[in-house]
C-alpha positions, 0 to 999 in steps of 0.5 A: 609410415592402422588398426582393427575393428576389434581394436583393443586387442590388437593395440595391446598386442602392438604396444607390447612389441614397443613404445607408442607415440606420445600422446597429443596434449592440445592444451600443453601444445597450445601453451608452449612457444612455436618451434617453427621460426620461418627465418631460420628455415629460410636461411638453412634451405637457401644455404643448401642451394646457394652453396651448390649443394642442391639445385632446388628444395622446398618445404611446408610445415604446419603447427597447431593446425595452421601454416607455420612455414613455406619456402621454396628456393633454386630450381625444379628443371635446371635445363628449362629454368623452371623454379622450384614452386609450391605446386611442383610435382615431385616423385615421392618414391618410398613416401608412397609406402605410408600411403599404401599402408593407410589404404590396407589399414582402411580395410582393417578398419572394416574388419576385412582382415586381422594383422596376425592373420597369415598372408596366405589366408587371403592370398593363396599365391604365398601358401608354399613358401620356402626359406633359404637355409644356406649351401649344402656340401655341394655348394648347392642352395638349401631350403627349409619350411618356415617356422611360422606363417607370414603375416600381414603384420610382417608385411607391414613392418618389413619382417616377412622374409622377402628379399628386394634382390638389391645388394643380395648376393645369395641364390635368393637375390639371383633367383629374384632378379631372374624372375623380376616380379617388380617389372612395370609390365606386371600387374600386382596380381602377376607380381604376387604370383611370381613372388610367391614362387620364390623362396624367402631370404630369412625366417619370417619375424627374424629380421628387419629388411627393406622388400617388395612387402608393401607392394604385396600390401597393394595387392591385398588392397586389391584382393580384399576390396575388389578394386584396382589399387590406383583406383582405390587410392583415388576413391578412398584417400586422394579425393576425400583428402582433396589430394588432387595432384597425387597419382601414378601417371603425370598428364601430358599437360602437367609434365611442365610441372614435374621436377627433374630427378638429378644424379649427384656425382661425388664431386657435386656435379648434377645430371638428369636421371634419364633411365630406369623404372624409377623415371618411367613410372610417372611418365606412362601408363605402365600396368605395375602401380607399386605399393612401395614407390611410384606416386608423385605429389605436391607439398600441399597434397602430401601435407593434407595426407600428413595432417590427416595422421596428425589429426588422428585419421581425420581432416576437415571432417573427413575421416580416412582412418580410425584414431585406433588405427593411426595409434597402431601405425605409429607405435613401435612393432619391432619384435624385441628379439630382432637384432638385425635391422639392415640400415634402419637409422640410429639403432636403439632410437628408432623403431618401426611401425606400420610403414613408418619409422618411430622414434622410441628415444631421443637423440644420443648426441648432436652428430644425430638429426634431431627428433622427439620420442613419439615422432613418426616418419619416412622418406624417399629415394630422391631425399623427400622426407615427412615426419609427424610430431604428435606432442607439439602438433607439428607436420612437416614435409620437405621436397628435393629431387636428387639421388643418391640418398643422403650425400647432402645433410639436408634432413638433419639441417632441417630438423635441427632447425625446427627442433632447436628449441625443444631441448628434449628432441634437439640433438644440438643440445647433446654432447658431441659424439667422442671418437674412440681414440680421443 
């Protein structure tokens, strides 16, 4: 990818964890030359389709509160020969997470909780957590008490201690897969009940690891608001922002706008993804409405969400979050002593705030994607991406629909095409990386 009502102290506490975003400078931004060149972006995106690296791609960029670029190339559905369009519905997967963060931070703005409150204060389902401590002499798993309680801040920055079960060969991973708390047949309350009975993989606050923590955030939205999570999103985020196409379930009449997710083989061939929860959740009304993934959206809808964040929590006279909440969301909150950050990209250059990554140092060389200090962003499983660059008043949304993640250098090329004229942010202006053998 918020803030409290006793905001100043929380802001100071979070700022102590790391660098915040560059504050927006409207006068300077207005005087600076535009970074967005439509012809360059067209050529960049079109090449991915014409070369066969992608089947379809689209993008929307706002700069200084106006539309600076829109482009769509290729197909959303190859088999039906449906083109990628502006109103194409795509599965945004983990770009659901910042939406969940905003929902929970709305309740923070209302004084319903503080970031360092224990999760168990509001969810006793998590009051008896134990932590995996390795194997004993007989090869059996050992468990110990948490060194401290899991806080809501831990949930929002992925330091809570949960495992996702994916690629986790420990006994905790096996226990998670057996319990299957994120089965689509579970409600969020049932998910929390099952997850709260499982041990943590690591001590809270000691690692950054992607996990169901954002689904627990969604559960807390339900617990604190008394409303079903998807209804809360609709009433307090989607309808006020006029995001009429963003939702969990696609109606029958809108299915023809839904893009197909393709699996890209090692040889570059594409086949439709047809199995698994990642497909089902958008096509039928399952009980689980995940906080970490599951929404569909359009370019214009997600841009309205992005512009709200860029505009300090407000869009077209409608305030969703306080400006202090947005600052908290976009400030690096990673503890300085966390050395294990899993696959979080560009270690040392990218930190993490509240459900979004935060750039804290410029790219080191041209092998990295361009990016500006103070930018915050996140992406999705099917290679969608959004980012916000407050200092130059830019919001960008990029859509495509293929897996696995990152097989095509789309994100780097798109970023480089926008940031090329910004020497502080452009990786293209840095020396090439030198290999140890050279």
